[in-house]
C-alpha positions, 0 to 999 in steps of 0.5 A: 500500500502506498501512503500519501502525505499531505503537505501544506496548502500554501507553498513555502515561498508564500508563507515566508513572504507573509511572515516577512510582511508581518515583520515589516509592518511591526518594524514600520510601526515601531519606527513611526512611534519612535519618530513621534516620541523624538519629534513630539506632537505637531505644533497647533496652528496659531489662534486667530480668533477666540471668544470666551463664553459661558452656558446658562441654563434657563428655568424653561429648559432652554440654554443661553450662550453668553459672551464674556466679559460683558455677558451678552447673549450670542445664542439661545438654545431652545429646549427642543433642538441644538443638540450639538452645543448641548452635547459639547456643554454636557461633555465639558461640564461632566469633566469639570464635575469629575475634577471638582472644578468650577462649573460656571467658569468660561470656555474658549471658542477658538478659530485657528489659522488653518480654519479649524475650530475648537472648544477649550476648557481653560480649567481642565485643559480639555480640548474638543476639535470640532472639525471631526464632527462635520463641517456644519457643526464647525461652521456653527461654532465659527458663526458663534465666534464671529457673532461674539467678536462683531458685537464687541468690536474689540480684539479677541479677549483672552483668558490665558497666555498659552495657545492650547 
């Protein structure tokens, strides 16, 4: 009787090539991580406009966004909509509550030189980059910044010296 031996489904050259690709991927990831550690994170573009704001909850469930330092209303968020800015507020406010920070302290709405928008909590250092949520949300914050600056006619107010 003849016995047959079954070999691998894949030829040896194919397995060696697959193993080489895996090693190359791991080495490339390690080199990239090492380069990032050496060079540090990319610098943030300069802030070209900012507005200090605070959120005020109303008894009817609506919310006001007030510009500082004059406390003028720049937007009214009705109870039935405006979920995005409410979500941003909830997220930042929850972070402040966990860290036991002042919940009424202002936030910074920032426009950078590259056109991107951020909401920054100066107390905790948390930053939410808004362009990842889509262009409509980022444009909404851009309009808030424009409204906040156009109503004062002043240069950009600043809470801190650093450029988060």
